OpenMM code with the backbone's topology and positions (N, CA, C; nanometers):
from openmm import Vec3, app, unit

residues = "MET ALA ILE THR PRO THR GLN PHE ALA VAL LYS THR ARG GLN SER ALA ASN TRP GLU ASP ALA ARG ARG LEU VAL LEU SER SER TYR ARG ALA TRP ILE ARG GLY ALA PRO GLU ILE GLN GLN MET TYR SER VAL PRO TYR PRO ILE SER THR ILE ARG THR ARG ILE ARG GLN GLU PHE GLU ARG HIS ARG PHE VAL ASN LYS LEU SER VAL VAL ASP VAL LEU ILE PHE GLN SER HIS ALA ASP TYR GLN GLU THR MET ASN PHE TRP ARG GLN THR ALA HIS ILE MET ALA PHE PHE LYS ASP GLU ASN PHE LYS GLY GLU LYS ARG LEU PRO SER SER PHE ILE GLN GLY PHE LEU GLU GLY ARG ASN".split()
positions = [
    Vec3(-0.6690, -0.5011, -2.0927),
    Vec3(-0.6871, -0.3952, -2.0381),
    Vec3(-0.6151, -0.2574, -2.0508),
    Vec3(-0.6610, -0.1547, -2.0564),
    Vec3(-0.5988, -0.0036, -2.1889),
    Vec3(-0.6117, 0.0594, -2.0456),
    Vec3(-0.4834, 0.1498, -2.0652),
    Vec3(-0.4017, 0.2178, -1.9005),
    Vec3(-0.4418, 0.3043, -1.9399),
    Vec3(-0.5591, 0.4140, -1.9075),
    Vec3(-0.6002, 0.5446, -1.9379),
    Vec3(-0.5464, 0.5938, -1.7870),
    Vec3(-0.4469, 0.7570, -1.8263),
    Vec3(-0.3227, 0.7713, -1.7302),
    Vec3(-0.4619, 0.8566, -1.6295),
    Vec3(-0.5714, 0.9512, -1.6402),
    Vec3(-0.6433, 1.0335, -1.5745),
    Vec3(-0.7901, 0.9133, -1.5453),
    Vec3(-0.7757, 0.8073, -1.5413),
    Vec3(-0.8748, 0.6856, -1.4772),
    Vec3(-0.9191, 0.7131, -1.3947),
    Vec3(-0.8233, 0.7211, -1.2922),
    Vec3(-0.8475, 0.6551, -1.1577),
    Vec3(-0.7455, 0.8382, -1.0654),
    Vec3(-0.7773, 0.8993, -1.1736),
    Vec3(-0.6914, 1.0647, -1.1282),
    Vec3(-0.8023, 1.1644, -1.0434),
    Vec3(-0.7637, 1.1941, -0.9718),
    Vec3(-0.8759, 1.2428, -0.8527),
    Vec3(-0.8308, 1.3612, -0.7830),
    Vec3(-0.9468, 1.4837, -0.8062),
    Vec3(-0.8972, 1.6230, -0.7747),
    Vec3(-0.8313, 1.6465, -0.6326),
    Vec3(-0.7154, 1.6960, -0.6219),
    Vec3(-0.7081, 1.6987, -0.4486),
    Vec3(-0.7740, 1.8539, -0.4375),
    Vec3(-0.7765, 1.8343, -0.2783),
    Vec3(-0.8494, 1.9441, -0.2140),
    Vec3(-0.8709, 1.9013, -0.0857),
    Vec3(-0.8463, 2.0355, 0.0129),
    Vec3(-0.8685, 2.0434, 0.1524),
    Vec3(-1.0128, 1.9777, 0.2302),
    Vec3(-1.0227, 1.9593, 0.3339),
    Vec3(-1.1310, 1.9049, 0.3365),
    Vec3(-1.1900, 1.9718, 0.4891),
    Vec3(-1.2508, 2.0360, 0.4499),
    Vec3(-1.3870, 2.1257, 0.5074),
    Vec3(-1.4381, 2.0952, 0.6333),
    Vec3(-1.4056, 1.9598, 0.6253),
    Vec3(-1.4156, 1.9653, 0.8407),
    Vec3(-1.3763, 1.8131, 0.8363),
    Vec3(-1.3886, 1.7335, 0.9841),
    Vec3(-1.3432, 1.5313, 0.9692),
    Vec3(-1.4871, 1.4698, 0.9434),
    Vec3(-1.5507, 1.5137, 0.8942),
    Vec3(-1.6523, 1.4346, 0.8659),
    Vec3(-1.6716, 1.4289, 0.7916),
    Vec3(-1.5710, 1.5013, 0.7092),
    Vec3(-1.5280, 1.5308, 0.4960),
    Vec3(-1.4345, 1.4859, 0.4669),
    Vec3(-1.3266, 1.4612, 0.5819),
    Vec3(-1.2266, 1.4252, 0.6096),
    Vec3(-1.2422, 1.2891, 0.5873),
    Vec3(-1.3040, 1.2290, 0.7116),
    Vec3(-1.3606, 1.0358, 0.7421),
    Vec3(-1.4236, 1.0163, 0.5716),
    Vec3(-1.4648, 1.0743, 0.5116),
    Vec3(-1.5957, 1.0212, 0.3929),
    Vec3(-1.4919, 1.0644, 0.2078),
    Vec3(-1.3638, 1.1409, 0.2775),
    Vec3(-1.2616, 1.0658, 0.2068),
    Vec3(-1.1521, 0.9649, 0.2295),
    Vec3(-1.1626, 0.9361, 0.3585),
    Vec3(-1.0381, 0.8093, 0.3915),
    Vec3(-1.1455, 0.7461, 0.3815),
    Vec3(-1.2761, 0.6749, 0.3474),
    Vec3(-1.3416, 0.5347, 0.3670),
    Vec3(-1.4144, 0.5072, 0.2402),
    Vec3(-1.3513, 0.6360, 0.1177),
    Vec3(-1.3766, 0.6134, -0.0238),
    Vec3(-1.2956, 0.5783, -0.1208),
    Vec3(-1.1026, 0.6222, -0.0249),
    Vec3(-1.0439, 0.5506, -0.0788),
    Vec3(-1.0281, 0.4110, -0.0306),
    Vec3(-1.0040, 0.3977, 0.0957),
    Vec3(-1.0181, 0.2665, 0.1375),
    Vec3(-1.1170, 0.2118, 0.0818),
    Vec3(-1.2287, 0.2488, 0.0460),
    Vec3(-1.2926, 0.1138, -0.0812),
    Vec3(-1.2344, 0.0972, -0.1885),
    Vec3(-1.2280, 0.1866, -0.2497),
    Vec3(-1.1537, 0.1562, -0.3621),
    Vec3(-1.0183, 0.0957, -0.4092),
    Vec3(-0.8846, 0.0764, -0.2859),
    Vec3(-0.7812, -0.0106, -0.2767),
    Vec3(-0.8737, -0.1046, -0.2323),
    Vec3(-0.9851, -0.1209, -0.1342),
    Vec3(-1.0241, -0.3232, -0.0960),
    Vec3(-1.0841, -0.3654, -0.2503),
    Vec3(-1.1208, -0.2348, -0.3315),
    Vec3(-1.2288, -0.3278, -0.3963),
    Vec3(-1.1323, -0.3558, -0.5215),
    Vec3(-1.0355, -0.2597, -0.4832),
    Vec3(-0.8750, -0.3078, -0.6429),
    Vec3(-0.7804, -0.4653, -0.5965),
    Vec3(-0.8125, -0.4498, -0.5421),
    Vec3(-0.7207, -0.5574, -0.4579),
    Vec3(-0.7485, -0.7104, -0.5332),
    Vec3(-0.8132, -0.7593, -0.5960),
    Vec3(-0.8260, -0.8718, -0.7191),
    Vec3(-0.7359, -0.8300, -0.8305),
    Vec3(-0.7861, -0.7506, -0.8816),
    Vec3(-0.6997, -0.6566, -0.9753),
    Vec3(-0.5192, -0.6372, -0.9901),
    Vec3(-0.4985, -0.5584, -0.8717),
    Vec3(-0.3547, -0.5580, -0.8249),
    Vec3(-0.2829, -0.7189, -0.8245),
    Vec3(-0.3689, -0.8353, -0.7652),
    Vec3(-0.2766, -0.9238, -0.7506),
    Vec3(-0.2593, -1.0152, -0.8852),
    Vec3(-0.4137, -1.0348, -0.9810),
    Vec3(-0.3155, -1.0437, -1.0884),
    Vec3(-0.2542, -0.9755, -1.1687),
    Vec3(-0.3221, -0.8306, -1.1380),
    Vec3(-0.1347, -0.7731, -1.2901),
    Vec3(-0.0519, -0.7894, -1.2651),
    Vec3(-0.0219, -0.7343, -1.0719),
    Vec3(0.1424, -0.7852, -1.0688),
    Vec3(0.2054, -0.8992, -1.0079),
    Vec3(0.0764, -1.0019, -1.0286),
    Vec3(0.1447, -1.1762, -1.0031),
    Vec3(0.1488, -1.1798, -0.8490),
    Vec3(0.0760, -1.1320, -0.7809),
    Vec3(0.0970, -1.1196, -0.6278),
    Vec3(0.0819, -1.2667, -0.5964),
    Vec3(0.1983, -1.4020, -0.4616),
    Vec3(0.2073, -1.5106, -0.4995),
    Vec3(0.0797, -1.5051, -0.3607),
    Vec3(0.0064, -1.4497, -0.3148),
    Vec3(-0.0384, -1.3933, -0.1681),
    Vec3(-0.2229, -1.3924, -0.2451),
    Vec3(-0.2928, -1.4641, -0.1114),
    Vec3(-0.4387, -1.4247, -0.1955),
    Vec3(-0.4840, -1.2868, -0.1605),
    Vec3(-0.6346, -1.2809, -0.2168),
    Vec3(-0.6652, -1.1558, -0.1804),
    Vec3(-0.6745, -1.1164, -0.0375),
    Vec3(-0.7292, -1.2335, -0.0046),
    Vec3(-0.7356, -1.1658, 0.1884),
    Vec3(-0.5797, -1.0912, 0.2063),
    Vec3(-0.5072, -1.1406, 0.2048),
    Vec3(-0.4052, -1.0946, 0.2120),
    Vec3(-0.2998, -0.9902, 0.2427),
    Vec3(-0.3997, -0.9491, 0.0654),
    Vec3(-0.3616, -0.8124, 0.0281),
    Vec3(-0.4763, -0.6782, 0.1026),
    Vec3(-0.6068, -0.7988, 0.0980),
    Vec3(-0.6748, -0.7187, 0.1531),
    Vec3(-0.6441, -0.6163, 0.3294),
    Vec3(-0.5711, -0.7006, 0.3877),
    Vec3(-0.5319, -0.7292, 0.4963),
    Vec3(-0.4349, -0.6363, 0.5771),
    Vec3(-0.2712, -0.6042, 0.4430),
    Vec3(-0.2395, -0.5224, 0.4197),
    Vec3(-0.2904, -0.3665, 0.3622),
    Vec3(-0.3458, -0.3894, 0.3500),
    Vec3(-0.3724, -0.2718, 0.2446),
    Vec3(-0.4562, -0.2070, 0.4071),
    Vec3(-0.5458, -0.2792, 0.5025),
    Vec3(-0.6023, -0.2352, 0.6080),
    Vec3(-0.5230, -0.1812, 0.7053),
    Vec3(-0.4110, -0.2783, 0.7370),
    Vec3(-0.3426, -0.1979, 0.8275),
    Vec3(-0.1872, -0.0797, 0.7774),
    Vec3(-0.2512, -0.0504, 0.6937),
    Vec3(-0.1529, 0.1135, 0.6037),
    Vec3(-0.2248, 0.1622, 0.6606),
    Vec3(-0.4624, 0.2008, 0.6579),
    Vec3(-0.4529, 0.2515, 0.6991),
    Vec3(-0.4834, 0.2710, 0.8546),
    Vec3(-0.4866, 0.1667, 0.9073),
    Vec3(-0.4779, 0.1466, 1.0824),
    Vec3(-0.3453, 0.1849, 1.0696),
    Vec3(-0.2474, 0.2226, 1.0684),
    Vec3(-0.1322, 0.2956, 1.0731),
    Vec3(-0.1279, 0.4133, 1.1356),
    Vec3(-0.2187, 0.4900, 0.9879),
    Vec3(-0.2376, 0.6111, 1.0206),
    Vec3(-0.4225, 0.7138, 1.1723),
    Vec3(-0.4609, 0.5428, 1.1832),
    Vec3(-0.5852, 0.6387, 1.2290),
    Vec3(-0.5791, 0.6989, 1.3062),
    Vec3(-0.5295, 0.7275, 1.4387),
    Vec3(-0.5135, 0.8424, 1.5284),
    Vec3(-0.4632, 0.9404, 1.4871),
    Vec3(-0.4682, 0.9647, 1.3813),
    Vec3(-0.4073, 1.1290, 1.3019),
    Vec3(-0.5066, 1.1885, 1.3456),
    Vec3(-0.4029, 1.3581, 1.3894),
    Vec3(-0.5493, 1.4148, 1.5073),
    Vec3(-0.5104, 1.5824, 1.4550),
    Vec3(-0.4278, 1.5866, 1.2852),
    Vec3(-0.4796, 1.7481, 1.2152),
    Vec3(-0.5333, 1.6567, 1.1144),
    Vec3(-0.6198, 1.7433, 1.0565),
    Vec3(-0.6858, 1.8014, 0.9477),
    Vec3(-0.5828, 1.8095, 0.8921),
    Vec3(-0.4566, 1.8518, 0.8761),
    Vec3(-0.3962, 1.9383, 0.7032),
    Vec3(-0.3564, 1.7957, 0.6616),
    Vec3(-0.2631, 1.6928, 0.8127),
    Vec3(-0.2194, 1.6228, 0.7877),
    Vec3(-0.2821, 1.4669, 0.7338),
    Vec3(-0.3883, 1.4928, 0.7750),
    Vec3(-0.5305, 1.3854, 0.7022),
    Vec3(-0.5136, 1.4537, 0.5466),
    Vec3(-0.4989, 1.5562, 0.4991),
    Vec3(-0.5329, 1.5299, 0.3955),
    Vec3(-0.3974, 1.5206, 0.3112),
    Vec3(-0.3267, 1.5631, 0.3709),
    Vec3(-0.2064, 1.5250, 0.2689),
    Vec3(-0.1563, 1.3129, 0.2250),
    Vec3(-0.2264, 1.2824, 0.3597),
    Vec3(-0.2091, 1.1351, 0.3290),
    Vec3(-0.3271, 1.0362, 0.3326),
    Vec3(-0.4626, 1.1447, 0.2511),
    Vec3(-0.5161, 1.1266, 0.1724),
    Vec3(-0.4973, 1.1619, 0.0470),
    Vec3(-0.4376, 1.2129, 0.0135),
    Vec3(-0.3272, 1.2705, -0.1633),
    Vec3(-0.2440, 1.1559, -0.1843),
    Vec3(-0.1787, 1.1513, -0.1515),
    Vec3(-0.0521, 1.0504, -0.1077),
    Vec3(-0.0837, 0.8943, -0.1374),
    Vec3(-0.2983, 0.8524, -0.1059),
    Vec3(-0.3598, 0.7235, -0.1218),
    Vec3(-0.4154, 0.7421, -0.1955),
    Vec3(-0.4286, 0.8542, -0.3390),
    Vec3(-0.4375, 0.8065, -0.4516),
    Vec3(-0.3578, 0.8896, -0.5305),
    Vec3(-0.3552, 0.8984, -0.5134),
    Vec3(-0.1022, 0.9478, -0.5922),
    Vec3(-0.1028, 0.7789, -0.5557),
    Vec3(-0.1188, 0.6553, -0.4855),
    Vec3(-0.0582, 0.5785, -0.4790),
    Vec3(-0.1377, 0.4742, -0.5890),
    Vec3(-0.2890, 0.4510, -0.5084),
    Vec3(-0.3871, 0.4151, -0.6294),
    Vec3(-0.3761, 0.4433, -0.7804),
    Vec3(-0.3819, 0.4948, -0.7755),
    Vec3(-0.3310, 0.5983, -0.9218),
    Vec3(-0.2018, 0.4859, -0.9971),
    Vec3(-0.1332, 0.5575, -0.9551),
    Vec3(0.0289, 0.4355, -0.9631),
    Vec3(0.0182, 0.2966, -0.9995),
    Vec3(-0.0627, 0.2400, -0.9135),
    Vec3(-0.1200, 0.1238, -0.8672),
    Vec3(-0.1818, 0.0071, -0.9450),
    Vec3(-0.2847, 0.1321, -1.0141),
    Vec3(-0.3720, 0.0587, -1.0770),
    Vec3(-0.3224, 0.0841, -1.2404),
    Vec3(-0.2656, 0.2215, -1.2784),
    Vec3(-0.2233, 0.2681, -1.4228),
    Vec3(-0.0741, 0.1030, -1.4265),
    Vec3(-0.0754, 0.0588, -1.3708),
    Vec3(0.0223, -0.0908, -1.3878),
    Vec3(0.2443, 0.0391, -1.3597),
    Vec3(0.1777, 0.1291, -1.3226),
    Vec3(0.3390, 0.2181, -1.3370),
    Vec3(0.3912, 0.2072, -1.1917),
    Vec3(0.4088, 0.1119, -1.1087),
    Vec3(0.4903, 0.0706, -1.0476),
    Vec3(0.5159, -0.0678, -1.0735),
    Vec3(0.6431, -0.1351, -1.0111),
    Vec3(0.6952, -0.2904, -1.0326),
    Vec3(0.6798, -0.3835, -0.9595),
    Vec3(0.6621, -0.4562, -0.9600),
    Vec3(0.6496, -0.5833, -0.8635),
    Vec3(0.6757, -0.5545, -0.7217),
    Vec3(0.8773, -0.5570, -0.7431),
    Vec3(0.9017, -0.5016, -0.6623),
    Vec3(0.8630, -0.3867, -0.5593),
    Vec3(0.7796, -0.3167, -0.5571),
    Vec3(0.6946, -0.1876, -0.4717),
    Vec3(0.6264, -0.2607, -0.3862),
    Vec3(0.5339, -0.3099, -0.5030),
    Vec3(0.4136, -0.4053, -0.4785),
    Vec3(0.4768, -0.4521, -0.2642),
    Vec3(0.5679, -0.6058, -0.3510),
    Vec3(0.6097, -0.7283, -0.2604),
    Vec3(0.6905, -0.5992, -0.1366),
    Vec3(0.7218, -0.5031, -0.1631),
    Vec3(0.7962, -0.4310, -0.0327),
    Vec3(0.6534, -0.4077, 0.0460),
    Vec3(0.4882, -0.3972, 0.0111),
    Vec3(0.4717, -0.4077, 0.1379),
    Vec3(0.4011, -0.5636, 0.2383),
    Vec3(0.4849, -0.6242, 0.1752),
    Vec3(0.4753, -0.7456, 0.2831),
    Vec3(0.5830, -0.8455, 0.3010),
    Vec3(0.6806, -0.7119, 0.3720),
    Vec3(0.8344, -0.7395, 0.4543),
    Vec3(0.7842, -0.8847, 0.5207),
    Vec3(0.6949, -0.8918, 0.5728),
    Vec3(0.7093, -1.0685, 0.7090),
    Vec3(0.6961, -1.1512, 0.6589),
    Vec3(0.5938, -1.1903, 0.5081),
    Vec3(0.6142, -1.3395, 0.4152),
    Vec3(0.6957, -1.2817, 0.2785),
    Vec3(0.7310, -1.1819, 0.2687),
    Vec3(0.8610, -1.1804, 0.1701),
    Vec3(0.9652, -1.2174, 0.2652),
    Vec3(1.0537, -1.2981, 0.1351),
    Vec3(1.1790, -1.2905, 0.1339),
    Vec3(1.3246, -1.1874, 0.1594),
    Vec3(1.2277, -1.0949, 0.1174),
    Vec3(1.3576, -0.9513, 0.1401),
    Vec3(1.3187, -0.9277, 0.2966),
    Vec3(1.2588, -0.9358, 0.3700),
    Vec3(1.2499, -0.8791, 0.4864),
    Vec3(1.3689, -0.8537, 0.5378),
    Vec3(1.3693, -0.8559, 0.6988),
    Vec3(1.4585, -0.7751, 0.7834),
    Vec3(1.5301, -0.9057, 0.8048),
    Vec3(1.5023, -1.0429, 0.8292),
    Vec3(1.5362, -1.1015, 0.8590),
    Vec3(1.6332, -1.1891, 0.7624),
    Vec3(1.6220, -1.1302, 0.6567),
    Vec3(1.7377, -1.2153, 0.5822),
    Vec3(1.8505, -1.2181, 0.6150),
    Vec3(1.9388, -1.1249, 0.6469),
    Vec3(2.0711, -1.1371, 0.6045),
    Vec3(2.0957, -1.1510, 0.7460),
    Vec3(2.1792, -1.2934, 0.7889),
    Vec3(2.1823, -1.2720, 0.9884),
    Vec3(2.2823, -1.1863, 1.0599),
    Vec3(2.2240, -1.1282, 1.1415),
    Vec3(2.3224, -0.9675, 1.2233),
    Vec3(2.4057, -1.0123, 1.2208),
    Vec3(2.5178, -1.1318, 1.2643),
    Vec3(2.6412, -1.1191, 1.2873),
    Vec3(2.7349, -1.2257, 1.1735),
    Vec3(2.8813, -1.1662, 1.1670),
    Vec3(2.9393, -1.2469, 1.0947),
    Vec3(2.9505, -1.4759, 1.1600),
    Vec3(2.9231, -1.4490, 1.2616),
    Vec3(2.9238, -1.5088, 1.3544),
    Vec3(2.7887, -1.6671, 1.3141),
    Vec3(2.6532, -1.5771, 1.3286),
    Vec3(2.5415, -1.5834, 1.3264),
    Vec3(2.5563, -1.6536, 1.1284),
    Vec3(2.5965, -1.5698, 1.1041),
    Vec3(2.5235, -1.6448, 0.9761),
    Vec3(2.6616, -1.7572, 0.9305),
    Vec3(2.8140, -1.7230, 0.9984),
    Vec3(2.8961, -1.9140, 0.9806),
    Vec3(2.8227, -2.0218, 1.0700),
    Vec3(2.7716, -1.9695, 1.1500),
    Vec3(2.6688, -2.1000, 1.2266),
    Vec3(2.5681, -2.1334, 1.1841),
    Vec3(2.4483, -2.0494, 1.1058),
    Vec3(2.3606, -2.0993, 1.0327),
    Vec3(2.4338, -2.1374, 0.9044),
    Vec3(2.5515, -2.1446, 0.8623),
    Vec3(2.6168, -2.2297, 0.7332),
    Vec3(2.5791, -2.1276, 0.6041),
    Vec3(2.5808, -1.9555, 0.6046),
    Vec3(2.5450, -1.8796, 0.5260),
    Vec3(2.6164, -1.8452, 0.4743),
    Vec3(2.6664, -1.7879, 0.3075),
    Vec3(2.7838, -1.7502, 0.3318),
    Vec3(2.7361, -1.5759, 0.3531),
] * unit.nanometer
topology = app.Topology()
chain = topology.addChain("A")
for resn in residues:
    res = topology.addResidue(resn, chain)
    for name in ("N", "CA", "C"):
        topology.addAtom(name, app.Element.getBySymbol(name[0]), res)
């Protein structure tokens, strides 16, 4: 696959109204969902495509109740930029795996919370 930097570029613009913003969010969401198999293959993600799509859905749901149009426009821009970086292979596998903290060995519970807890668990 040849990488074309401008292939996934999207022109940044402000939404005219909430319906326009909704359309832009849905198109961004669909692009991410369609790109999940390619993301799994390019970055050698050890999770099924359904898990990747679930995590994408969680990221979009996290911002579901934003009620300022200007904030939604910024989130749409960030989504497009992240998608372009991901699909052009400008990220590393560690950047992608950071989205899977619960399934990943680098999660919050990787290290014990205190010395005594680590000692009792037999960790160094």
